[in-house]
N, C-alpha and C positions, 0 to 999 in steps of 0.2 A: 066233975064233968068237964071235959076239955072244950074250951071256947076258942076255936081257931079254925084252921083251914088245911086242906091238902095242897102240897106243892111238890114239884120235882126239884131235887137238888143234887149236888155232888160234893163230897168231902175230900176228894183227891183228884188230880188230873189223870186222864186215861181214856180208854175206849168207852163205848156206850154202856158197858156193864157197870161203870161207876155211878150211873144215874140211879137215884132212889126216890120213891114216892114216900113222903113223910108228913107228919103233922107239924104245923108251924103256926106261930102267932100271925094274926092278920096284920098286914102293913097298913099304914095310915098316910093320908095325903099331907104333905108338907106345903109350905108357901109356894104358890105357883104351880101346884100339882092337883091332879084329881085321882080318886080311886075308883076302879070299876069292879063290878062283878063280872069276871071273865067268862065270856061265852065261847071264845075261840082264841087260840094263840098260833101265830105263824111260825113255821119251822124254817130257819135260815141256816146256810152254811156257817155263818159267823157263830151260831150257837154251839156247834160241835168244835169249831176251831178254839173257842174260849174254853170248852170242856177239856180239850187236849192240852191246854196251856200254851197255845201258840203265841198269845199276845202278852204273856206275863212280863216281858222286858219293856214293852211299850205302854201297856195298859193293865197293870197288875190288879188282881182282885184278891180279896180275902176269902178263905175257905172256912166252913162250908158256904157254898153260894147257890143261889137260885139259877134257873135257866130260862132264857127267852127274852126277847126284846119287843116283839110285835104282838098286838092283841086287839080284839074287838069285844065290846061288852056294854053294860049299862052303868052309867054314872051313879055311884051311891055315896060318895063323900067328896067334898070340895074344899081345897086348901085355901089359906088366906091369900087374898089378892086376886083370886080367879074370878073373872066375870064372863058373861056371854054363854054360859052353859049351866044346866040345871040338873038336879038329881032326876034319874029316870031317862035321861037322854041316851040315845044309841050312838056310840062313838067308836072310832078306830084310831090307833096311834102307836106311839113307842114309849116304853118305860123300862122296867127291869123285873126279872123274876116272873115272867108272864105265863109260864107253864104252871098255873096255880088257879085256885078258885077266886082269889082276889089279887089285884095288882095295881100298883101306882103308875100312872102315866105322866110323863113330863111334856109330851106334845100330843095333840089330838085334834080331830075334826069330826063333825057329824057324819054318820054313815049315809051315803047317797041313797035316795029312795030306790027300793027294789033290790038292794044288795043284802044278802044274808050275812049273819055274823061270821060264818066260816069263810065266805068269800072276802069280806072286808078285812079279816085278820091277815090275809095274804098280801096286802098291798103296801103297807108303810115302807119297810126297808127296801123292797125291790123297786118301788117307784122312785124313791130317793136315789138309789144306786143308778138306775137307768137314766134319770135326768142328769145326774152328776157326770157320768162317763160320756154321755152324748155331748155334754158341754165341753168336757176336757179333750175329747178327741177332735173337736172342731169340725165335724162333718156338717155340710150345708145342704139346703134344698137343691135338688138336681144332681147331687153327687151320689156315689155308690158306697155303701157301708157293708163290710163283711162281719158277720157275727159268728164266732166259733163257740159251739155249745149253746144253741139258740132256743132250745125247747123248754128250759126251766123257767122259774119265776122271773128272774131279771131279763132273760132273753125274751120271754113273752111280752114284757113291758117295753123293752127296747124296740122290738119289731113293730109294735103298734104305734108307739110314740114317733119313731123315725118315719114310718109310713105316713102318719098324719101330717108330718112336716114336709112331705114331698121328697123324701130321701128314698132311693132305691136300696133295698136290703137283700143281701144274700145270706142265708143262714145254713149252718151245718148242724146236723143232728143224726141220731141213729136212724136206721131204715124204718123203724116203726113210727117215727115222728115226722116223716116227710110231709104227709098230707096236713098234719097239724100246722107246720110252718107255713104251708101254702094258704091255709085258712086265715092265718094272721097277716097275709099279704106279702110274704117273702118269696124270693126265688130260693128253692131248697135243693140241697145236695147232701150226700152222706159224707161222714168223715171216714178215716181209714186210708188204706193205700191209695195213692193217686189223687187224694182229695184236692190238693192245691192245683193240679192240672185241670180238674173238673171246674174249679172256680174260675180259672183263666179263660175257659171257654165262654163264660158269661161277659167277658170284657174287663176293662181296667177297674181296679179297686182304689178308692180314694182314702179310705180309713178302715180300721179293723178293731174289733173288740174281742178279747179272749175272756170268756165267762166260765170255762171249765178247767183251765189249768192242766191241759192234757199234753203239754210239751210241743205246742205249735208256734211258739213265738218266732222262731227263725223263719218259718214259712210265711207268717203274717207280715214280717218286716220285708221279706222278698216280694210279696204280692203288692204291698203299698209303696215300696221303694224308699221308705223313710220310717225309722223307728219312732219318730215323734208323732206319727200318725197311727200308732198302736197303743192301746190301753189294755191292761189286764187287771182283773179283780181276783185272780185265782192262782197265778204263778209267781211264787216268791223268787224265782230265778230271773225276774224281769231285768235287773240291772245289767246282767251279762249281755243282753241284747240291746241295751240302750232304751229299753221300753219302760214306760211309767207304770208303777203299781198304784192303783187308786184305792186307798183305804180310809181316807179321812172324810167322814160324812159331811154333807152340806146341810142346808136348812131343811129340817124335817117339816116345820109348819108350811113352808112354801111347797114342798113335795106333796103333802097331804091335800093342800088346796088345789094344786094342779091335778092330782089324781081324781079328786071329787069332780072337778070340771070336765075332765076327759071321760069319766065314767058316765056322768049325767048326759053328755051329748053322744054317747054310744061309740066313742073312739077308743075305749080301753075296757077290756074284760079279761081277767085272768082266771081260768077255771081251777077248781080245787080237784086235784088228782086223787087224794086220799086223806081220810081223817083218822085220828088215833085218840084213844083215851089217855088220860094222864099216866096210867100204869103202863102204857105202851110207848112212852117217850124214847126208850132205848131203841125200839124198832124204828121209830120215826127218824132217829139220827142215823141208824144203819142205812136206811133207805135213802136219806139225803146224801150220805157220803158215797153211795154207789152210783149216783147220777142217774141219767136216763129218765129224768122226770118230764112230765108234760103239765106245766102249770105249777100248782102249789100243794104243799103238804101242811096239814093243820092239826093241832092238838085241841081236843074238846074236853074241858073239865067236866 
């Protein structure tokens, strides 16, 4: 009788079709780690970028490999040296191979009261990214920030965190997501032909973030007047424009702590747009790559 778990993995780099649902041995918590029974795993663009092999030169992985970094679940195993958490605790955090029935986390925090597992799984990477790029772009209270591709997970977090800090935010997204951006406190406009002129009508822009990688860096530099005031997390052509590509993660424990604080006082809420079963991981990646999201996509074991 097989004593293991189901997990999503891939044995070669490629499109969503390389993802497989397989039987695998359960992982175990090492020193400084915990293991959770996964109740939900967040779907992030980094997941499919890794699956495509985009990071092999900088962060190589061995194949076959599991998929997923973010998860929420119930603690069921505690590694050596770990204190302050107990079996049965509801946690969210970051680890590896989280599209699975069990996963090991290296960073975690307790899930704030009133948050479901599916919601909680959508926060770790996007909040870390949002906090990091807001710090890197140097935007201050009273200034105006332009966010290109604002309706996804990172955009949803950026809009709310920036607004909470007293920063005016202009967000671009598709026509269907204009009201969503306004609900998050942003001045909203559509992308597409003439979008930069529409932004200019709102007044000067002090800094800009590119979250979608849709070829807008030239316009963002023109709108801010300074490539140092533009950060992208999605356009690998950034150096051509003198723009910084932000890809090195900051402190996940700090991000989880700040996320919990913001959630608890009602300053941050990221909706779950759609959930998928483990067997639907390829569809989750296709949808993530297509963009046009409103909040988060989550895999449920």
